[in-house]
C-alpha positions, 0 to 999 in steps of 0.5 A: 833786836839787840846790837852786835857785841863790840869785840873786846875783853873785860878783865879783872886783874885784881882777882885770883885767878885773873879773869879775862872775859872775851866779848865777840870775835877774838882775832889778830885785829884785837889781840895786841892788847891781850898779849900786853895784858898777859905780859903786864900781869906776869911782870906783876907776879900774877900767874893764874888766869881764867878766860871766860869764852861764854860771849866769844863768837869766834877766834883766829889762829893769831889769838890762839897763838897769843894764848899759847904764848901766855900759857908757855910763859906761865908754865916756864916760871919758877913757880908755874902758873895756869891758864884755864879756858872756861865756857869754850863752846863746841866750836871754840874747843875744837879750834883749841884742840885742833892746834894741840893747845889742850895739852898746854892749858886747861879746858874747864868742861864744867866738871871741875870746880872752876868758878868764874867770878861774875863781876863786870870787869874793866874793859881793856883798851884795845884801840892800840894803833900799830904799824903794819910792821908791828902788826906783822911781828905780833902775828908772826910771834903768835904763829911761832908760839903755836909751833912751839906748843905743837910741832904738828902746827908747823905744817899748818902754818909754814906758808904763813910763817915764811910770808911773815918772816919776809915781811918783818925782815929789816932792810 
């Protein structure tokens, strides 16, 4: 029996498009590093991304909100970029579509010529120690991104947003 996959991300920031491979579960617990990776790449002028979900077992709304935020950023650039999701699998595709993200980014369903480079990639360091307040800010921003991506998500996440806004209020 093989050992369970350690959740994380393998990245190739030098390729065009930038490749991100998700390993295991993508969640609020490990999405701060991918959010910072997207921001860093965009600052460096990299605007084309492909994410390989082949080894992604599941994902939560916070991770999906980080993806929404990245897609929103690259679409608003003077020269808009792209975010392509490849090898999603049925359940992960359902999660993406249920939140309306399929209208914001591209889902490769195998019929397009998207080729995900197969190099090993570099493991992204996701051992970021965040305070409870910083973690709440990331989760709040991710859920605000989901609402920006599709207003129908407001009803789904209203309670979460209210709770998190109270949690991050400065005294």
